[in-house]
PyMOL CGO cylinders between C-alpha atoms (Angstrom):
from pymol import cmd
from pymol.cgo import CYLINDER

trace = [
    CYLINDER, 111.28, 98.34, 106.35, 110.11, 100.69, 103.63, 0.3, 1, 1, 1, 1, 1, 1,
    CYLINDER, 110.11, 100.69, 103.63, 111.80, 100.07, 100.34, 0.3, 1, 1, 1, 1, 1, 1,
    CYLINDER, 111.80, 100.07, 100.34, 111.80, 102.31, 97.26, 0.3, 1, 1, 1, 1, 1, 1,
    CYLINDER, 111.80, 102.31, 97.26, 108.77, 103.93, 95.70, 0.3, 1, 1, 1, 1, 1, 1,
    CYLINDER, 108.77, 103.93, 95.70, 109.27, 107.33, 97.33, 0.3, 1, 1, 1, 1, 1, 1,
    CYLINDER, 109.27, 107.33, 97.33, 108.77, 106.45, 101.01, 0.3, 1, 1, 1, 1, 1, 1,
    CYLINDER, 108.77, 106.45, 101.01, 105.38, 106.30, 102.58, 0.3, 1, 1, 1, 1, 1, 1,
    CYLINDER, 105.38, 106.30, 102.58, 105.59, 104.68, 105.95, 0.3, 1, 1, 1, 1, 1, 1,
    CYLINDER, 105.59, 104.68, 105.95, 107.00, 101.96, 108.09, 0.3, 1, 1, 1, 1, 1, 1,
    CYLINDER, 107.00, 101.96, 108.09, 106.18, 98.44, 107.11, 0.3, 1, 1, 1, 1, 1, 1,
    CYLINDER, 106.18, 98.44, 107.11, 104.96, 99.09, 103.63, 0.3, 1, 1, 1, 1, 1, 1,
    CYLINDER, 104.96, 99.09, 103.63, 106.90, 96.83, 101.22, 0.3, 1, 1, 1, 1, 1, 1,
    CYLINDER, 106.90, 96.83, 101.22, 107.55, 97.63, 97.60, 0.3, 1, 1, 1, 1, 1, 1,
    CYLINDER, 107.55, 97.63, 97.60, 108.16, 95.25, 94.73, 0.3, 1, 1, 1, 1, 1, 1,
    CYLINDER, 108.16, 95.25, 94.73, 107.96, 94.94, 90.99, 0.3, 1, 1, 1, 1, 1, 1,
    CYLINDER, 107.96, 94.94, 90.99, 105.59, 92.43, 89.42, 0.3, 1, 1, 1, 1, 1, 1,
    CYLINDER, 105.59, 92.43, 89.42, 105.66, 91.36, 85.75, 0.3, 1, 1, 1, 1, 1, 1,
    CYLINDER, 105.66, 91.36, 85.75, 102.02, 91.71, 84.55, 0.3, 1, 1, 1, 1, 1, 1,
    CYLINDER, 102.02, 91.71, 84.55, 100.45, 91.90, 81.14, 0.3, 1, 1, 1, 1, 1, 1,
    CYLINDER, 100.45, 91.90, 81.14, 103.74, 92.70, 79.36, 0.3, 1, 1, 1, 1, 1, 1,
    CYLINDER, 103.74, 92.70, 79.36, 104.88, 95.44, 81.74, 0.3, 1, 1, 1, 1, 1, 1,
    CYLINDER, 104.88, 95.44, 81.74, 106.70, 95.72, 85.08, 0.3, 1, 1, 1, 1, 1, 1,
    CYLINDER, 106.70, 95.72, 85.08, 104.30, 97.11, 87.68, 0.3, 1, 1, 1, 1, 1, 1,
    CYLINDER, 104.30, 97.11, 87.68, 105.36, 98.69, 90.98, 0.3, 1, 1, 1, 1, 1, 1,
    CYLINDER, 105.36, 98.69, 90.98, 103.29, 97.58, 93.96, 0.3, 1, 1, 1, 1, 1, 1,
    CYLINDER, 103.29, 97.58, 93.96, 103.22, 98.83, 97.55, 0.3, 1, 1, 1, 1, 1, 1,
    CYLINDER, 103.22, 98.83, 97.55, 101.61, 96.46, 100.06, 0.3, 1, 1, 1, 1, 1, 1,
    CYLINDER, 101.61, 96.46, 100.06, 101.16, 95.56, 103.67, 0.3, 1, 1, 1, 1, 1, 1,
    CYLINDER, 101.16, 95.56, 103.67, 99.25, 93.09, 105.74, 0.3, 1, 1, 1, 1, 1, 1,
    CYLINDER, 99.25, 93.09, 105.74, 97.85, 89.58, 105.67, 0.3, 1, 1, 1, 1, 1, 1,
    CYLINDER, 97.85, 89.58, 105.67, 94.33, 88.44, 104.90, 0.3, 1, 1, 1, 1, 1, 1,
    CYLINDER, 94.33, 88.44, 104.90, 91.83, 89.21, 102.18, 0.3, 1, 1, 1, 1, 1, 1,
    CYLINDER, 91.83, 89.21, 102.18, 93.21, 91.47, 99.52, 0.3, 1, 1, 1, 1, 1, 1,
    CYLINDER, 93.21, 91.47, 99.52, 92.03, 95.02, 99.11, 0.3, 1, 1, 1, 1, 1, 1,
    CYLINDER, 92.03, 95.02, 99.11, 93.26, 96.44, 95.77, 0.3, 1, 1, 1, 1, 1, 1,
    CYLINDER, 93.26, 96.44, 95.77, 93.64, 100.23, 95.96, 0.3, 1, 1, 1, 1, 1, 1,
    CYLINDER, 93.64, 100.23, 95.96, 93.60, 101.98, 92.53, 0.3, 1, 1, 1, 1, 1, 1,
    CYLINDER, 93.60, 101.98, 92.53, 94.91, 105.56, 92.45, 0.3, 1, 1, 1, 1, 1, 1,
    CYLINDER, 94.91, 105.56, 92.45, 93.64, 108.55, 90.48, 0.3, 1, 1, 1, 1, 1, 1,
    CYLINDER, 93.64, 108.55, 90.48, 95.21, 111.05, 88.14, 0.3, 1, 1, 1, 1, 1, 1,
    CYLINDER, 95.21, 111.05, 88.14, 97.90, 112.27, 88.48, 0.3, 1, 1, 1, 1, 1, 1,
    CYLINDER, 97.90, 112.27, 88.48, 98.61, 110.19, 91.54, 0.3, 1, 1, 1, 1, 1, 1,
    CYLINDER, 98.61, 110.19, 91.54, 100.53, 107.13, 92.60, 0.3, 1, 1, 1, 1, 1, 1,
    CYLINDER, 100.53, 107.13, 92.60, 100.27, 104.35, 95.18, 0.3, 1, 1, 1, 1, 1, 1,
    CYLINDER, 100.27, 104.35, 95.18, 101.26, 106.97, 97.71, 0.3, 1, 1, 1, 1, 1, 1,
    CYLINDER, 101.26, 106.97, 97.71, 97.75, 108.31, 97.73, 0.3, 1, 1, 1, 1, 1, 1,
    CYLINDER, 97.75, 108.31, 97.73, 96.77, 105.29, 99.72, 0.3, 1, 1, 1, 1, 1, 1,
    CYLINDER, 96.77, 105.29, 99.72, 99.62, 105.31, 102.28, 0.3, 1, 1, 1, 1, 1, 1,
    CYLINDER, 99.62, 105.31, 102.28, 97.32, 105.92, 105.26, 0.3, 1, 1, 1, 1, 1, 1,
    CYLINDER, 97.32, 105.92, 105.26, 94.68, 103.50, 104.15, 0.3, 1, 1, 1, 1, 1, 1,
    CYLINDER, 94.68, 103.50, 104.15, 97.34, 100.82, 103.60, 0.3, 1, 1, 1, 1, 1, 1,
    CYLINDER, 97.34, 100.82, 103.60, 98.26, 100.99, 107.28, 0.3, 1, 1, 1, 1, 1, 1,
    CYLINDER, 98.26, 100.99, 107.28, 94.62, 101.16, 108.43, 0.3, 1, 1, 1, 1, 1, 1,
    CYLINDER, 94.62, 101.16, 108.43, 93.57, 98.16, 106.36, 0.3, 1, 1, 1, 1, 1, 1,
    CYLINDER, 93.57, 98.16, 106.36, 96.58, 96.07, 107.35, 0.3, 1, 1, 1, 1, 1, 1,
    CYLINDER, 96.58, 96.07, 107.35, 95.95, 96.76, 110.99, 0.3, 1, 1, 1, 1, 1, 1,
    CYLINDER, 95.95, 96.76, 110.99, 92.37, 95.38, 110.52, 0.3, 1, 1, 1, 1, 1, 1,
    CYLINDER, 92.37, 95.38, 110.52, 93.36, 92.10, 109.02, 0.3, 1, 1, 1, 1, 1, 1,
    CYLINDER, 93.36, 92.10, 109.02, 93.51, 92.91, 105.30, 0.3, 1, 1, 1, 1, 1, 1,
    CYLINDER, 93.51, 92.91, 105.30, 96.34, 92.73, 102.72, 0.3, 1, 1, 1, 1, 1, 1,
    CYLINDER, 96.34, 92.73, 102.72, 96.37, 96.20, 101.18, 0.3, 1, 1, 1, 1, 1, 1,
    CYLINDER, 96.37, 96.20, 101.18, 97.81, 96.32, 97.69, 0.3, 1, 1, 1, 1, 1, 1,
    CYLINDER, 97.81, 96.32, 97.69, 98.34, 99.63, 95.91, 0.3, 1, 1, 1, 1, 1, 1,
    CYLINDER, 98.34, 99.63, 95.91, 99.96, 99.57, 92.47, 0.3, 1, 1, 1, 1, 1, 1,
    CYLINDER, 99.96, 99.57, 92.47, 101.23, 102.43, 90.35, 0.3, 1, 1, 1, 1, 1, 1,
    CYLINDER, 101.23, 102.43, 90.35, 99.07, 102.08, 87.21, 0.3, 1, 1, 1, 1, 1, 1,
    CYLINDER, 99.07, 102.08, 87.21, 100.60, 101.74, 83.72, 0.3, 1, 1, 1, 1, 1, 1,
    CYLINDER, 100.60, 101.74, 83.72, 102.53, 104.90, 82.88, 0.3, 1, 1, 1, 1, 1, 1,
    CYLINDER, 102.53, 104.90, 82.88, 102.66, 106.20, 86.50, 0.3, 1, 1, 1, 1, 1, 1,
    CYLINDER, 102.66, 106.20, 86.50, 105.46, 106.25, 89.02, 0.3, 1, 1, 1, 1, 1, 1,
    CYLINDER, 105.46, 106.25, 89.02, 107.71, 103.25, 89.01, 0.3, 1, 1, 1, 1, 1, 1,
    CYLINDER, 107.71, 103.25, 89.01, 105.50, 101.16, 86.68, 0.3, 1, 1, 1, 1, 1, 1,
    CYLINDER, 105.50, 101.16, 86.68, 106.52, 100.84, 83.08, 0.3, 1, 1, 1, 1, 1, 1,
    CYLINDER, 106.52, 100.84, 83.08, 105.31, 103.50, 80.60, 0.3, 1, 1, 1, 1, 1, 1,
    CYLINDER, 105.31, 103.50, 80.60, 105.05, 101.98, 77.12, 0.3, 1, 1, 1, 1, 1, 1,
    CYLINDER, 105.05, 101.98, 77.12, 105.85, 104.60, 74.49, 0.3, 1, 1, 1, 1, 1, 1,
    CYLINDER, 105.85, 104.60, 74.49, 102.92, 103.90, 72.15, 0.3, 1, 1, 1, 1, 1, 1,
    CYLINDER, 102.92, 103.90, 72.15, 99.65, 105.76, 73.11, 0.3, 1, 1, 1, 1, 1, 1,
    CYLINDER, 99.65, 105.76, 73.11, 97.66, 102.72, 71.91, 0.3, 1, 1, 1, 1, 1, 1,
    CYLINDER, 97.66, 102.72, 71.91, 99.11, 100.75, 74.92, 0.3, 1, 1, 1, 1, 1, 1,
    CYLINDER, 99.11, 100.75, 74.92, 96.88, 102.76, 77.30, 0.3, 1, 1, 1, 1, 1, 1,
    CYLINDER, 96.88, 102.76, 77.30, 93.41, 101.56, 76.44, 0.3, 1, 1, 1, 1, 1, 1,
    CYLINDER, 93.41, 101.56, 76.44, 91.09, 100.63, 79.25, 0.3, 1, 1, 1, 1, 1, 1,
    CYLINDER, 91.09, 100.63, 79.25, 91.47, 97.06, 78.15, 0.3, 1, 1, 1, 1, 1, 1,
    CYLINDER, 91.47, 97.06, 78.15, 95.27, 97.25, 78.75, 0.3, 1, 1, 1, 1, 1, 1,
    CYLINDER, 95.27, 97.25, 78.75, 94.83, 98.93, 82.15, 0.3, 1, 1, 1, 1, 1, 1,
    CYLINDER, 94.83, 98.93, 82.15, 92.15, 96.47, 83.28, 0.3, 1, 1, 1, 1, 1, 1,
    CYLINDER, 92.15, 96.47, 83.28, 94.32, 93.64, 81.94, 0.3, 1, 1, 1, 1, 1, 1,
    CYLINDER, 94.32, 93.64, 81.94, 97.16, 94.85, 84.14, 0.3, 1, 1, 1, 1, 1, 1,
    CYLINDER, 97.16, 94.85, 84.14, 94.89, 94.69, 87.21, 0.3, 1, 1, 1, 1, 1, 1,
    CYLINDER, 94.89, 94.69, 87.21, 93.59, 91.25, 86.30, 0.3, 1, 1, 1, 1, 1, 1,
    CYLINDER, 93.59, 91.25, 86.30, 97.15, 89.96, 85.88, 0.3, 1, 1, 1, 1, 1, 1,
    CYLINDER, 97.15, 89.96, 85.88, 98.08, 91.56, 89.21, 0.3, 1, 1, 1, 1, 1, 1,
    CYLINDER, 98.08, 91.56, 89.21, 95.16, 89.89, 90.92, 0.3, 1, 1, 1, 1, 1, 1,
    CYLINDER, 95.16, 89.89, 90.92, 96.24, 86.54, 89.45, 0.3, 1, 1, 1, 1, 1, 1,
    CYLINDER, 96.24, 86.54, 89.45, 99.86, 87.19, 90.51, 0.3, 1, 1, 1, 1, 1, 1,
    CYLINDER, 99.86, 87.19, 90.51, 98.59, 87.66, 94.08, 0.3, 1, 1, 1, 1, 1, 1,
    CYLINDER, 98.59, 87.66, 94.08, 97.10, 84.16, 93.93, 0.3, 1, 1, 1, 1, 1, 1,
    CYLINDER, 97.10, 84.16, 93.93, 93.58, 85.54, 94.28, 0.3, 1, 1, 1, 1, 1, 1,
    CYLINDER, 93.58, 85.54, 94.28, 90.34, 84.61, 92.54, 0.3, 1, 1, 1, 1, 1, 1,
    CYLINDER, 90.34, 84.61, 92.54, 88.54, 87.71, 93.82, 0.3, 1, 1, 1, 1, 1, 1,
    CYLINDER, 88.54, 87.71, 93.82, 89.56, 90.88, 95.68, 0.3, 1, 1, 1, 1, 1, 1,
    CYLINDER, 89.56, 90.88, 95.68, 87.95, 93.89, 97.23, 0.3, 1, 1, 1, 1, 1, 1,
    CYLINDER, 87.95, 93.89, 97.23, 88.61, 96.95, 95.05, 0.3, 1, 1, 1, 1, 1, 1,
    CYLINDER, 88.61, 96.95, 95.05, 88.72, 100.63, 95.91, 0.3, 1, 1, 1, 1, 1, 1,
    CYLINDER, 88.72, 100.63, 95.91, 89.18, 103.27, 93.22, 0.3, 1, 1, 1, 1, 1, 1,
    CYLINDER, 89.18, 103.27, 93.22, 89.66, 107.00, 93.43, 0.3, 1, 1, 1, 1, 1, 1,
    CYLINDER, 89.66, 107.00, 93.43, 89.15, 109.57, 90.62, 0.3, 1, 1, 1, 1, 1, 1,
    CYLINDER, 89.15, 109.57, 90.62, 90.65, 108.12, 87.38, 0.3, 1, 1, 1, 1, 1, 1,
    CYLINDER, 90.65, 108.12, 87.38, 91.11, 104.87, 89.36, 0.3, 1, 1, 1, 1, 1, 1,
    CYLINDER, 91.11, 104.87, 89.36, 87.34, 104.75, 89.95, 0.3, 1, 1, 1, 1, 1, 1,
    CYLINDER, 87.34, 104.75, 89.95, 86.85, 104.77, 86.18, 0.3, 1, 1, 1, 1, 1, 1,
    CYLINDER, 86.85, 104.77, 86.18, 89.37, 101.93, 85.87, 0.3, 1, 1, 1, 1, 1, 1,
    CYLINDER, 89.37, 101.93, 85.87, 87.58, 99.98, 88.62, 0.3, 1, 1, 1, 1, 1, 1,
    CYLINDER, 87.58, 99.98, 88.62, 84.19, 100.46, 87.00, 0.3, 1, 1, 1, 1, 1, 1,
    CYLINDER, 84.19, 100.46, 87.00, 85.71, 98.91, 83.86, 0.3, 1, 1, 1, 1, 1, 1,
    CYLINDER, 85.71, 98.91, 83.86, 87.23, 96.07, 85.83, 0.3, 1, 1, 1, 1, 1, 1,
    CYLINDER, 87.23, 96.07, 85.83, 83.71, 95.33, 87.23, 0.3, 1, 1, 1, 1, 1, 1,
    CYLINDER, 83.71, 95.33, 87.23, 82.17, 95.39, 83.74, 0.3, 1, 1, 1, 1, 1, 1,
    CYLINDER, 82.17, 95.39, 83.74, 84.93, 93.45, 81.97, 0.3, 1, 1, 1, 1, 1, 1,
    CYLINDER, 84.93, 93.45, 81.97, 85.79, 90.89, 84.65, 0.3, 1, 1, 1, 1, 1, 1,
    CYLINDER, 85.79, 90.89, 84.65, 83.15, 90.85, 87.32, 0.3, 1, 1, 1, 1, 1, 1,
    CYLINDER, 83.15, 90.85, 87.32, 84.24, 87.44, 88.56, 0.3, 1, 1, 1, 1, 1, 1,
    CYLINDER, 84.24, 87.44, 88.56, 87.50, 89.08, 89.90, 0.3, 1, 1, 1, 1, 1, 1,
    CYLINDER, 87.50, 89.08, 89.90, 85.73, 91.56, 92.11, 0.3, 1, 1, 1, 1, 1, 1,
    CYLINDER, 85.73, 91.56, 92.11, 84.36, 90.60, 95.53, 0.3, 1, 1, 1, 1, 1, 1,
    CYLINDER, 84.36, 90.60, 95.53, 83.06, 94.12, 96.34, 0.3, 1, 1, 1, 1, 1, 1,
    CYLINDER, 83.06, 94.12, 96.34, 83.79, 97.65, 95.05, 0.3, 1, 1, 1, 1, 1, 1,
    CYLINDER, 83.79, 97.65, 95.05, 84.03, 101.07, 96.60, 0.3, 1, 1, 1, 1, 1, 1,
    CYLINDER, 84.03, 101.07, 96.60, 84.68, 104.08, 94.34, 0.3, 1, 1, 1, 1, 1, 1,
    CYLINDER, 84.68, 104.08, 94.34, 85.37, 107.65, 95.45, 0.3, 1, 1, 1, 1, 1, 1,
    CYLINDER, 85.37, 107.65, 95.45, 84.87, 110.87, 93.61, 0.3, 1, 1, 1, 1, 1, 1,
    CYLINDER, 84.87, 110.87, 93.61, 83.59, 109.46, 90.36, 0.3, 1, 1, 1, 1, 1, 1,
    CYLINDER, 83.59, 109.46, 90.36, 80.06, 108.07, 89.85, 0.3, 1, 1, 1, 1, 1, 1,
    CYLINDER, 80.06, 108.07, 89.85, 79.52, 105.41, 87.26, 0.3, 1, 1, 1, 1, 1, 1,
    CYLINDER, 79.52, 105.41, 87.26, 78.82, 106.94, 83.87, 0.3, 1, 1, 1, 1, 1, 1,
    CYLINDER, 78.82, 106.94, 83.87, 78.06, 104.64, 80.94, 0.3, 1, 1, 1, 1, 1, 1,
    CYLINDER, 78.06, 104.64, 80.94, 80.35, 105.00, 77.93, 0.3, 1, 1, 1, 1, 1, 1,
    CYLINDER, 80.35, 105.00, 77.93, 79.03, 107.25, 75.18, 0.3, 1, 1, 1, 1, 1, 1,
    CYLINDER, 79.03, 107.25, 75.18, 80.78, 106.41, 71.91, 0.3, 1, 1, 1, 1, 1, 1,
    CYLINDER, 80.78, 106.41, 71.91, 79.52, 109.67, 70.39, 0.3, 1, 1, 1, 1, 1, 1,
    CYLINDER, 79.52, 109.67, 70.39, 81.38, 111.77, 73.01, 0.3, 1, 1, 1, 1, 1, 1,
    CYLINDER, 81.38, 111.77, 73.01, 85.11, 112.17, 73.38, 0.3, 1, 1, 1, 1, 1, 1,
    CYLINDER, 85.11, 112.17, 73.38, 85.96, 112.34, 77.07, 0.3, 1, 1, 1, 1, 1, 1,
    CYLINDER, 85.96, 112.34, 77.07, 88.46, 115.20, 77.06, 0.3, 1, 1, 1, 1, 1, 1,
    CYLINDER, 88.46, 115.20, 77.06, 86.39, 117.34, 74.73, 0.3, 1, 1, 1, 1, 1, 1,
    CYLINDER, 86.39, 117.34, 74.73, 83.38, 116.75, 76.94, 0.3, 1, 1, 1, 1, 1, 1,
    CYLINDER, 83.38, 116.75, 76.94, 85.28, 117.70, 80.07, 0.3, 1, 1, 1, 1, 1, 1,
    CYLINDER, 85.28, 117.70, 80.07, 86.64, 120.77, 78.37, 0.3, 1, 1, 1, 1, 1, 1,
    CYLINDER, 86.64, 120.77, 78.37, 83.08, 121.80, 77.42, 0.3, 1, 1, 1, 1, 1, 1,
    CYLINDER, 83.08, 121.80, 77.42, 81.95, 121.43, 81.01, 0.3, 1, 1, 1, 1, 1, 1,
    CYLINDER, 81.95, 121.43, 81.01, 84.88, 122.85, 82.98, 0.3, 1, 1, 1, 1, 1, 1,
    CYLINDER, 84.88, 122.85, 82.98, 87.11, 124.75, 80.46, 0.3, 1, 1, 1, 1, 1, 1,
    CYLINDER, 87.11, 124.75, 80.46, 90.81, 124.54, 79.46, 0.3, 1, 1, 1, 1, 1, 1,
    CYLINDER, 90.81, 124.54, 79.46, 92.03, 124.99, 83.02, 0.3, 1, 1, 1, 1, 1, 1,
    CYLINDER, 92.03, 124.99, 83.02, 90.42, 121.79, 84.30, 0.3, 1, 1, 1, 1, 1, 1,
    CYLINDER, 90.42, 121.79, 84.30, 93.31, 119.58, 85.49, 0.3, 1, 1, 1, 1, 1, 1,
    CYLINDER, 93.31, 119.58, 85.49, 92.66, 116.77, 83.02, 0.3, 1, 1, 1, 1, 1, 1,
    CYLINDER, 92.66, 116.77, 83.02, 92.45, 119.23, 80.13, 0.3, 1, 1, 1, 1, 1, 1,
    CYLINDER, 92.45, 119.23, 80.13, 95.71, 120.96, 81.25, 0.3, 1, 1, 1, 1, 1, 1,
    CYLINDER, 95.71, 120.96, 81.25, 97.62, 117.69, 81.10, 0.3, 1, 1, 1, 1, 1, 1,
    CYLINDER, 97.62, 117.69, 81.10, 96.76, 116.99, 77.44, 0.3, 1, 1, 1, 1, 1, 1,
    CYLINDER, 96.76, 116.99, 77.44, 99.49, 117.01, 74.82, 0.3, 1, 1, 1, 1, 1, 1,
    CYLINDER, 99.49, 117.01, 74.82, 98.33, 118.64, 71.60, 0.3, 1, 1, 1, 1, 1, 1,
    CYLINDER, 98.33, 118.64, 71.60, 99.71, 117.42, 68.30, 0.3, 1, 1, 1, 1, 1, 1,
]
cmd.load_cgo(trace, "trace")
C-alpha cells in the first residue's frame, strides 16, 4: 500500500527517518542491494517513482529520500543548515540507518552535485555512482555558483529565478 508522500505508485512505502538532526522522508521499495536515488531541484522523491518500481523488480532495494528542505523532510530555518556538509551528512546517516556499509547512488541535477560531494567526502560509502544531467565540476572558491549561472544563462534560468534577494 502506498502511504503518504503525495502518492506515486503501488507498493512504494513511505516513512520518516531521524538522520543528522532532522526528520527525513524516504520512499522505498524492494529487497536486495540498496540503490540510493537523489533528486534534483526543485524536485522530490517522486522524480524516481518509475525507477523505484523498475529497480525493485530487478532485485534491488530502491530508496529515494526528500533532501533537507524539500517535500516532507524537515526544513531548518537557518540558511547555514544547508551546506553541502549537512546534506552529505544526511545521506551518510541515511545509509547508516539502512544498515548499509556501501550503496549504489544515482543523482539527478542538483542531486548529482550532492552525489559528487558524497563521493569526495565519504567514498567508502559509495559502491558505484551514476549521475544524470550534471557533469563533475571541481569547486572554484573564487566563483559564486549562482552568480556564475546568472552570467551564463541570465536571470530567467530556473535556479536564478528561485533565489531570494535580501
